[in-house]
Backbone as JSON Lines, residues from 0, in Angstrom:
{"i":0,"aa":"M","n":[42.28,-80.55,63.04],"ca":[43.07,-80.65,64.25],"c":[43.06,-82.12,64.68]}
{"i":1,"aa":"S","n":[44.23,-82.64,64.96],"ca":[44.34,-84.04,65.35],"c":[43.79,-84.26,66.76]}
{"i":2,"aa":"S","n":[43.48,-85.5,67.05],"ca":[42.93,-85.81,68.37],"c":[43.97,-85.55,69.47]}
{"i":3,"aa":"Y","n":[45.25,-85.78,69.16],"ca":[46.29,-85.5,70.15],"c":[46.36,-84.01,70.45]}
{"i":4,"aa":"R","n":[46.26,-83.19,69.41],"ca":[46.32,-81.73,69.6],"c":[45.11,-81.26,70.41]}
{"i":5,"aa":"K","n":[43.93,-81.83,70.15],"ca":[42.74,-81.48,70.93],"c":[42.94,-81.83,72.39]}
{"i":6,"aa":"F","n":[43.48,-83.03,72.65],"ca":[43.75,-83.43,74.02],"c":[44.76,-82.48,74.67]}
{"i":7,"aa":"E","n":[45.81,-82.14,73.93],"ca":[46.85,-81.26,74.47],"c":[46.29,-79.89,74.82]}
{"i":8,"aa":"V","n":[45.48,-79.33,73.95],"ca":[44.87,-78.02,74.22],"c":[43.94,-78.12,75.43]}
{"i":9,"aa":"G","n":[43.12,-79.16,75.49],"ca":[42.21,-79.33,76.63],"c":[42.95,-79.51,77.94]}
{"i":10,"aa":"F","n":[43.99,-80.33,77.93],"ca":[44.75,-80.59,79.15],"c":[45.44,-79.32,79.65]}
{"i":11,"aa":"H","n":[46.09,-78.6,78.77],"ca":[46.8,-77.4,79.21],"c":[45.85,-76.27,79.57]}
{"i":12,"aa":"S","n":[44.67,-76.24,78.96],"ca":[43.66,-75.27,79.37],"c":[43.18,-75.58,80.79]}
{"i":13,"aa":"F","n":[42.95,-76.86,81.08],"ca":[42.56,-77.28,82.43],"c":[43.64,-76.92,83.44]}
{"i":14,"aa":"M","n":[44.9,-77.2,83.1],"ca":[46.0,-76.89,84.0],"c":[46.12,-75.38,84.24]}
{"i":15,"aa":"L","n":[45.86,-74.58,83.22],"ca":[45.9,-73.13,83.37],"c":[44.82,-72.66,84.33]}
{"i":16,"aa":"I","n":[43.61,-73.17,84.19],"ca":[42.51,-72.81,85.09],"c":[42.81,-73.29,86.51]}
{"i":17,"aa":"F","n":[43.34,-74.5,86.65],"ca":[43.71,-75.04,87.96],"c":[44.76,-74.16,88.62]}
{"i":18,"aa":"A","n":[45.76,-73.73,87.86],"ca":[46.84,-72.92,88.42],"c":[46.33,-71.55,88.87]}
{"i":19,"aa":"I","n":[45.44,-70.96,88.09],"ca":[44.87,-69.67,88.49],"c":[44.06,-69.83,89.78]}
{"i":20,"aa":"G","n":[43.31,-70.92,89.89],"ca":[42.58,-71.2,91.13],"c":[43.5,-71.43,92.31]}
{"i":21,"aa":"L","n":[44.61,-72.11,92.07],"ca":[45.6,-72.37,93.13],"c":[46.21,-71.06,93.64]}
{"i":22,"aa":"I","n":[46.57,-70.18,92.73],"ca":[47.14,-68.89,93.12],"c":[46.1,-68.06,93.86]}
{"i":23,"aa":"T","n":[44.88,-68.03,93.34],"ca":[43.81,-67.26,93.98],"c":[43.52,-67.76,95.39]}
{"i":24,"aa":"S","n":[43.43,-69.07,95.55],"ca":[43.14,-69.61,96.88],"c":[44.29,-69.34,97.85]}
{"i":25,"aa":"A","n":[45.52,-69.34,97.36],"ca":[46.66,-69.04,98.23],"c":[46.65,-67.58,98.65]}
{"i":26,"aa":"L","n":[46.2,-66.7,97.76],"ca":[46.19,-65.28,98.09],"c":[45.06,-64.9,99.05]}
{"i":27,"aa":"I","n":[43.92,-65.59,98.97],"ca":[42.8,-65.21,99.83],"c":[42.68,-66.07,101.09]}
{"i":28,"aa":"S","n":[43.58,-67.03,101.26],"ca":[43.5,-67.89,102.44],"c":[43.86,-67.11,103.7]}
{"i":29,"aa":"E","n":[43.29,-67.55,104.81],"ca":[43.54,-66.9,106.09],"c":[44.26,-67.86,107.01]}
{"i":30,"aa":"G","n":[45.41,-67.44,107.5],"ca":[46.15,-68.27,108.46],"c":[46.6,-69.57,107.85]}
{"i":31,"aa":"G","n":[46.31,-70.64,108.54],"ca":[46.69,-71.95,108.03],"c":[48.15,-72.25,108.3]}
{"i":32,"aa":"P","n":[48.67,-73.26,107.64],"ca":[50.04,-73.7,107.9],"c":[51.12,-72.88,107.2]}
{"i":33,"aa":"M","n":[50.78,-71.71,106.71],"ca":[51.74,-70.79,106.09],"c":[52.44,-71.41,104.88]}
{"i":34,"aa":"R","n":[51.66,-72.04,104.03],"ca":[52.21,-72.63,102.81],"c":[51.9,-71.79,101.58]}
{"i":35,"aa":"E","n":[51.36,-70.61,101.78],"ca":[50.94,-69.79,100.66],"c":[52.05,-69.52,99.65]}
{"i":36,"aa":"P","n":[53.28,-69.18,100.08],"ca":[54.33,-68.94,99.07],"c":[54.61,-70.17,98.2]}
{"i":37,"aa":"L","n":[54.57,-71.34,98.8],"ca":[54.78,-72.57,98.03],"c":[53.7,-72.73,96.97]}
{"i":38,"aa":"Y","n":[52.44,-72.51,97.35],"ca":[51.34,-72.66,96.4],"c":[51.4,-71.61,95.31]}
{"i":39,"aa":"I","n":[51.81,-70.4,95.65],"ca":[51.93,-69.35,94.64],"c":[53.02,-69.7,93.63]}
{"i":40,"aa":"V","n":[54.17,-70.15,94.1],"ca":[55.25,-70.54,93.19],"c":[54.82,-71.72,92.32]}
{"i":41,"aa":"L","n":[54.16,-72.69,92.92],"ca":[53.67,-73.84,92.16],"c":[52.66,-73.41,91.1]}
{"i":42,"aa":"G","n":[51.75,-72.53,91.48],"ca":[50.75,-72.03,90.53],"c":[51.37,-71.25,89.39]}
{"i":43,"aa":"V","n":[52.35,-70.4,89.69],"ca":[53.02,-69.63,88.65],"c":[53.75,-70.58,87.69]}
{"i":44,"aa":"G","n":[54.37,-71.61,88.23],"ca":[55.04,-72.59,87.38],"c":[54.06,-73.29,86.44]}
{"i":45,"aa":"F","n":[52.89,-73.67,86.97],"ca":[51.86,-74.3,86.13],"c":[51.37,-73.33,85.06]}
{"i":46,"aa":"V","n":[51.16,-72.07,85.44],"ca":[50.68,-71.08,84.48],"c":[51.69,-70.9,83.35]}
{"i":47,"aa":"L","n":[52.95,-70.74,83.71],"ca":[53.97,-70.52,82.68],"c":[54.09,-71.7,81.73]}
{"i":48,"aa":"T","n":[54.16,-72.9,82.27],"ca":[54.31,-74.06,81.39],"c":[53.07,-74.29,80.53]}
{"i":49,"aa":"S","n":[51.89,-74.06,81.08],"ca":[50.67,-74.23,80.29],"c":[50.59,-73.19,79.18]}
{"i":50,"aa":"M","n":[50.94,-71.95,79.49],"ca":[50.89,-70.91,78.46],"c":[51.91,-71.18,77.36]}
{"i":51,"aa":"I","n":[53.09,-71.62,77.74],"ca":[54.11,-71.92,76.73],"c":[53.65,-73.06,75.84]}
{"i":52,"aa":"K","n":[53.08,-74.09,76.43],"ca":[52.62,-75.24,75.64],"c":[51.43,-74.88,74.75]}
{"i":53,"aa":"L","n":[50.56,-73.97,75.21],"ca":[49.4,-73.6,74.41],"c":[49.77,-72.71,73.23]}
{"i":54,"aa":"W","n":[50.69,-71.77,73.43],"ca":[50.96,-70.79,72.39],"c":[52.28,-70.99,71.66]}
{"i":55,"aa":"K","n":[53.01,-72.01,72.01],"ca":[54.26,-72.29,71.32],"c":[53.94,-72.8,69.92]}
{"i":56,"aa":"P","n":[54.58,-72.23,68.91],"ca":[54.28,-72.71,67.55],"c":[54.69,-74.17,67.4]}
{"i":57,"aa":"K","n":[53.81,-74.93,66.81],"ca":[54.06,-76.36,66.62],"c":[54.76,-76.57,65.28]}
{"i":58,"aa":"I","n":[55.8,-77.36,65.3],"ca":[56.52,-77.71,64.08],"c":[56.17,-79.15,63.75]}
{"i":59,"aa":"D","n":[55.63,-79.34,62.6],"ca":[55.25,-80.68,62.17],"c":[56.5,-81.5,61.89]}
{"i":60,"aa":"R","n":[56.53,-82.71,62.36],"ca":[57.71,-83.56,62.18],"c":[57.93,-83.96,60.72]}
{"i":61,"aa":"D","n":[56.89,-83.81,59.92],"ca":[57.03,-84.14,58.5],"c":[57.66,-82.99,57.72]}
{"i":62,"aa":"G","n":[57.9,-81.88,58.36],"ca":[58.5,-80.74,57.7],"c":[57.51,-79.82,57.01]}
{"i":63,"aa":"K","n":[56.23,-80.02,57.26],"ca":[55.21,-79.17,56.63],"c":[54.99,-77.92,57.44]}
């Protein structure tokens, strides 16, 4: 596994965990400035993009 691929997997794994935490904190928050829907939408967007990037089949540019 190349160093770029290792970085990519690590970064998107971190973003996935961050997004799950963001959604969880928005769901369990009490009161506040009523920004929960924004945080939930933002978290879902992070989850979707991270999952797509992690599990999307990689095509080698060399054609292998």
